[in-house]
C-alpha positions in Angstrom: -13.6 -37.5 36.0 -13.6 -35.6 39.4 -14.3 -39.0 41.1 -11.4 -40.7 39.7 -9.0 -37.2 40.3 -6.7 -37.9 43.4 -5.0 -34.6 44.8 -1.6 -35.7 46.2 0.0 -32.3 47.5 -1.5 -28.9 47.9 0.8 -26.3 46.7 1.2 -22.8 48.3 3.5 -19.3 47.4 6.2 -20.8 49.4 7.1 -23.9 47.0 8.9 -23.2 43.6 8.2 -24.2 39.8 11.2 -26.7 40.2 10.2 -28.1 43.4 6.4 -28.6 41.4 8.0 -30.2 38.6 10.2 -32.4 40.7 7.4 -33.5 43.1 5.5 -34.4 39.7 8.2 -36.4 38.4 8.5 -38.1 41.7 4.6 -38.9 42.4 4.5 -40.2 38.7 7.4 -42.9 39.1 5.7 -43.9 42.2 2.4 -43.9 40.3 3.1 -45.4 36.7 -0.5 -46.2 36.5 -1.8 -42.8 36.7 -1.7 -39.3 34.8 -0.1 -36.8 37.4 -0.5 -33.3 37.0 -0.7 -29.7 38.3 -4.3 -28.4 38.5 -4.5 -24.6 38.8 -8.3 -24.6 40.3 -7.5 -26.6 42.9 -3.6 -25.4 43.3 -2.3 -28.9 43.6 -0.5 -31.7 42.1 -3.4 -34.1 41.1 -3.7 -37.5 39.0 -6.1 -39.7 37.2 -5.8 -43.1 36.1 -4.4 -43.5 32.8 -6.7 -44.5 30.0 -6.0 -47.5 27.3 -5.7 -45.6 24.0 -8.3 -45.6 21.8 -8.2 -47.7 18.3 
């Protein structure tokens, strides 16, 4: 999965939780084909490609 993960924004201690959530929403709207999330290990907003649901 790591080869498919894209880091959009590194987060530091100066950004608020509200700003992180707003940025996640913005990135999700710009990338509807990707699942956007906060990665605590990377301290960054990241995304991975969406996968088709299994049947």
